[in-house]
C-alpha positions in Angstrom: -2.5 -36.9 56.7 -1.0 -39.3 59.3 -2.2 -37.0 62.2 -5.7 -37.1 60.8 -5.6 -41.0 60.7 -4.2 -41.1 64.2 -7.1 -38.9 65.5 -9.5 -41.1 63.5 -8.2 -44.3 65.1 -8.2 -42.9 68.6 -11.7 -41.6 68.3 -13.0 -44.9 67.0 -11.2 -46.8 69.7 -13.1 -44.7 72.2 -16.4 -45.5 70.5 -15.7 -49.2 70.5 -14.8 -49.1 74.2 -18.1 -47.3 74.8 -20.0 -50.0 72.9 -21.2 -47.5 70.2 -20.7 -49.9 67.2 -23.2 -48.0 65.0 -20.9 -44.9 65.0 -17.8 -47.1 64.4 -19.4 -48.9 61.5 -20.5 -45.6 59.9 -17.0 -44.2 60.1 -15.3 -47.4 59.0 -17.6 -47.6 56.0 -16.8 -44.0 55.0 -13.1 -44.5 55.5 -13.1 -47.9 53.7 -14.7 -46.3 50.6 -11.9 -43.7 50.7 -9.4 -46.5 50.5 -8.2 -46.4 54.1 -6.8 -50.0 54.4 -7.0 -50.1 58.2 -10.8 -49.3 58.1 -11.2 -51.9 55.3 -9.5 -54.6 57.4 -11.3 -53.7 60.7 -14.7 -53.5 59.0 -14.0 -56.9 57.5 -13.3 -58.2 60.9 -16.6 -56.7 62.2 -18.5 -58.4 59.4 -16.7 -61.7 59.9 -17.5 -61.9 63.7 -20.8 -60.0 63.6 -19.5 -57.2 65.9 -22.4 -54.7 65.9 -23.4 -55.8 62.5 -24.9 -59.0 60.9 -22.3 -61.6 60.1 -21.5 -61.6 56.4 -18.5 -63.6 55.3 -18.7 -62.4 51.7 -18.6 -58.8 52.6 -15.8 -59.6 55.0 -13.8 -61.3 52.2 -14.4 -58.4 49.8 -13.1 -55.9 52.4 -10.0 -58.0 53.1 -9.4 -58.3 49.4 -9.7 -54.5 49.0 -7.3 -53.9 51.9 -4.8 -56.3 50.4 -5.1 -54.8 46.9 -4.4 -51.4 48.5 -1.2 -52.7 50.1 -2.3 -53.9 53.6 -0.5 -56.9 55.0 -3.3 -57.3 57.6 -5.9 -57.6 54.8 -3.9 -60.4 53.3 -3.4 -62.2 56.5 -7.2 -62.1 57.3 -8.0 -63.2 53.7 -6.0 -66.4 54.1 -8.5 -67.5 56.7 -11.1 -68.2 53.9 
């Protein structure tokens, strides 16, 4: 499982560097629905700053809360900003 997540992270990092936010958002949304906390946190950041997607602070907060509820320290740290 960790190898799959590592591959996933590397692939998405390449997409971000290439400026292909549509693909990144699609994969993050899929992974976030599966409970992958890193995707929940990063998608929340994308919504918060409007990176390749319309700014939406409420969606961002929901994603940070989900990540925190699933055990992510990053989700909790981002959630404190609200």
